[in-house]
C-alpha positions in Angstrom: -9.3 -22.6 1.7 -7.8 -20.7 4.6 -4.0 -20.6 4.7 -2.5 -21.4 8.1 -0.7 -18.5 9.7 2.8 -19.5 10.9 3.3 -16.3 12.7 0.5 -14.3 14.5 1.2 -11.1 16.3 -1.6 -9.7 18.5 -1.8 -6.3 20.3 2.0 -6.3 20.7 3.6 -3.6 22.8 7.3 -3.3 23.6 9.5 -0.6 25.2 13.2 -0.2 25.9 13.1 1.1 29.5 10.4 3.8 29.3 10.7 4.5 25.5 7.9 2.8 23.6 9.1 1.1 20.4 6.1 -1.0 19.3 2.5 0.1 20.1 -0.4 -2.3 19.5 1.1 -4.1 16.5 -1.1 -6.7 14.8 0.3 -9.0 12.0 -0.4 -12.4 10.4 2.2 -14.2 8.3 1.0 -17.3 6.4 3.0 -20.4 5.7 4.9 -20.4 2.5 4.8 -16.6 1.9 7.4 -13.8 1.7 6.4 -10.9 4.0 8.2 -7.6 4.0 8.4 -5.3 7.0 9.4 -1.7 6.0 9.8 1.6 7.7 12.3 4.2 8.7 15.4 3.6 10.7 14.7 3.0 14.4 11.0 2.3 13.9 11.2 -1.2 15.5 11.6 -3.5 12.5 14.6 -5.4 13.9 13.1 -5.4 17.4 10.1 -7.2 15.9 12.4 -10.0 14.6 13.9 -10.2 18.1 10.4 -10.6 19.6 9.6 -13.4 17.1 12.8 -15.2 18.0 12.2 -14.8 21.7 15.3 -12.7 22.4 13.2 -10.1 24.2 9.8 -10.2 25.8 6.8 -8.0 25.0 5.4 -5.5 27.5 2.0 -6.8 26.5 0.3 -8.7 23.7 2.0 -11.7 22.2 3.9 -13.3 19.3 2.7 -16.7 18.4 4.9 -19.0 16.1 3.5 -22.3 15.0 0.6 -21.9 17.5 3.1 -21.4 20.4 3.2 -18.1 22.4 6.9 -17.4 22.3 7.3 -15.5 25.5 5.4 -18.2 27.5 7.8 -21.0 26.4 10.4 -22.5 28.8 14.0 -22.3 27.9 14.1 -25.8 26.5 10.9 -25.3 24.6 12.2 -22.0 23.1 15.4 -23.7 22.0 13.4 -26.4 20.3 11.3 -23.8 18.5 14.4 -21.9 17.4 15.8 -25.0 15.7 12.9 -24.6 13.3 13.7 -20.9 12.7 16.7 -19.2 11.1 18.2 -15.8 10.7 20.1 -14.1 7.9 22.0 -11.2 9.5 22.6 -7.9 7.7 26.1 -8.6 6.6 26.1 -12.4 6.7 27.9 -12.9 10.0 29.9 -15.8 8.7 32.5 -17.4 11.0 35.7 -15.8 9.6 38.0 -18.7 10.6 35.8 -21.4 9.0 35.6 -22.3 5.3 32.4 -21.8 3.3 31.8 -25.5 3.6 32.2 -25.5 7.4 30.1 -22.4 7.8 27.1 -24.2 6.2 27.9 -27.5 8.0 28.1 -25.9 11.4 24.4 -26.2 12.4 24.2 -29.8 11.1 27.2 -30.8 13.2 25.8 -29.0 16.3 22.2 -30.0 16.1 22.1 -33.4 14.4 23.8 -36.8 14.6 24.2 -37.1 10.9 27.4 -38.8 9.6 30.0 -36.6 7.8 29.2 -38.3 4.5 25.6 -37.2 4.7 26.6 -33.7 5.9 28.9 -33.3 3.0 26.1 -34.1 0.5 23.7 -31.8 2.3 26.2 -28.9 2.4 27.0 -29.2 -1.3 23.3 -29.3 -2.0 22.6 -26.1 -0.1 25.6 -24.4 -1.7 24.4 -25.6 -5.1 21.0 -24.0 -4.5 22.7 -20.6 -4.1 25.1 -21.1 -7.0 28.3 -21.5 -4.9 29.0 -25.2 -4.8 32.3 -24.5 -6.5 33.3 -22.1 -3.7 33.0 -24.6 -0.8 36.8 -24.5 0.0 37.1 -20.7 0.1 37.4 -18.7 3.3 35.0 -15.8 4.0 37.8 -13.3 3.4 38.1 -14.5 -0.2 34.4 -13.8 -0.9 32.8 -10.7 -2.4 29.9 -9.1 -0.4 27.3 -10.7 -2.6 28.9 -14.2 -2.4 29.2 -13.9 1.4 25.5 -13.1 1.6 24.7 -16.1 -0.5 26.8 -18.4 1.7 24.9 -17.0 4.7 21.7 -17.8 3.0 22.8 -21.4 2.4 23.7 -21.6 6.1 20.3 -20.2 7.1 18.5 -23.0 5.2 20.9 -25.8 6.4 18.3 -27.4 8.6 15.3 -26.8 6.4 13.6 -24.3 8.7 10.0 -23.4 8.7 10.7 -19.7 9.2 13.6 -17.6 8.0 14.1 -14.0 9.1 16.2 -11.6 7.0 17.6 -8.4 8.5 18.4 -6.0 5.6 19.5 -8.7 3.2 20.0 -6.2 0.4 22.2 -3.7 2.2 25.5 -2.9 0.6 25.0 -5.1 -2.5 25.6 -4.1 -6.1 22.5 -4.3 -8.4 23.4 -7.7 -9.8 24.0 -9.3 -6.3 20.9 -7.6 -5.0 18.7 -9.1 -7.7 20.4 -12.5 -7.2 19.6 -12.5 -3.4 16.1 -11.3 -4.0 15.4 -14.1 -6.5 17.0 -16.7 -4.2 14.7 -15.6 -1.3 11.7 -16.0 -3.5 12.8 -19.3 -5.1 13.9 -21.0 -1.8 10.7 -19.9 0.0 8.6 -21.6 -2.7 10.8 -24.7 -3.0 11.1 -25.3 0.7 7.5 -24.2 1.7 9.0 -22.0 4.4 7.9 -18.5 5.5 10.2 -15.6 4.9 10.1 -12.3 6.8 12.2 -9.7 5.2 13.1 -6.5 7.0 14.3 -4.0 4.4 14.5 -0.5 3.1 14.8 -1.6 -0.5 11.3 -0.9 -1.8 11.6 -1.8 -5.5 13.4 -5.1 -5.0 11.1 -6.1 -2.2 7.9 -5.4 -4.1 9.1 -7.6 -6.9 9.4 -10.7 -4.7 7.1 -10.4 -1.7 3.5 -11.5 -1.2 2.6 -8.9 1.5 4.0 -5.7 3.0 3.7 -4.1 6.4 4.9 -0.5 6.9 5.8 0.6 10.5 5.9 4.2 11.5 6.4 5.5 15.0 5.8 2.1 16.5 2.4 1.3 14.7 1.4 -0.3 11.5 1.0 2.7 9.2 -0.2 0.7 6.2 -0.2 -2.9 4.8 -1.2 -4.7 1.7 -0.1 -6.6 -1.4 2.6 -5.1 -3.6 -0.1 -4.0 -6.0 -2.1 -2.3 -3.3 1.0 -0.6 -1.9 2.0 0.8 -5.3 -1.5 2.3 -5.7 -1.8 3.5 -2.1 -2.9 7.1 -1.5 -1.4 7.0 2.0 1.0 10.0 2.3 3.5 7.9 4.4 3.4 5.0 1.9 3.7 7.3 -1.1 6.7 9.1 0.5 8.4 5.8 1.4 7.8 4.1 -2.0 8.8 7.1 -4.0 11.8 8.1 -1.8 10.5 11.6 -1.3 12.6 13.8 0.9 9.8 15.5 2.8 6.3 14.4 3.8 4.8 12.7 6.9 8.4 11.8 7.8 9.9 15.3 7.8 13.3 16.3 6.6 13.9 18.7 9.5 14.2 17.5 13.1 11.8 19.4 15.4 13.3 22.8 16.4 12.5 26.4 16.9 12.1 28.5 13.8 15.3 29.2 11.9 14.9 32.9 12.5 14.7 32.4 16.3 17.9 30.3 16.4 19.8 32.9 14.4 18.4 35.7 16.5 16.9 37.4 13.5 13.5 38.1 14.9 14.6 41.1 16.9 17.2 42.3 14.5 16.9 45.7 12.9 16.4 45.7 9.2 
């Protein structure tokens, strides 16, 4: 049985001014799966999320979400699609002047006509799913980094989206919080039947929870596969990334003249 692809990216090109960022990218992301996008800083991972969400428009090619070409949608059509999508920002991006409860309730109050009694039950249900029902009266400034990330996760699933995008969800977390967030992403994806796209540098945590991995390097898909295929990959780039090697296809030294030339040693007398 063929699994329907929620997100399809075809021959995607994107540039900032004249600087190419993504070059001929092709991806498919099935419903109900966790997909990781990995690569070095500045390779275009977050830009890819912005293209999926319709914040920027491709130079050529397309991003299709739920069989709709995102950049061809009208403003109203795009907003309707975005209500079925959600984003977990790198450091949570909670509203600092709202309580934990009100942060999670925000979307429900903005985008639905549900009565407060129903919103209350739904908010507590979402917080319970991330283990923080008892923290509903706290303010963001009273939360640890890991707790804030979990509240942001509860907020991101407030309207039961079909797609959640995570921009570096593991950044800055201690090992326990990192494991908690990773397990929550996996468990909530399975429970809600949504698709999760995880942009991350954390190889080992990601490979433990995802179904498929795409590696981006210099704007192209350098490699892709299941976690098992990635761990066995003989690709020099994948091997360097997975094993955190200092030098390889991604060099340690920025391109420059030889060290001897810069130090004027080539013409010096021994």
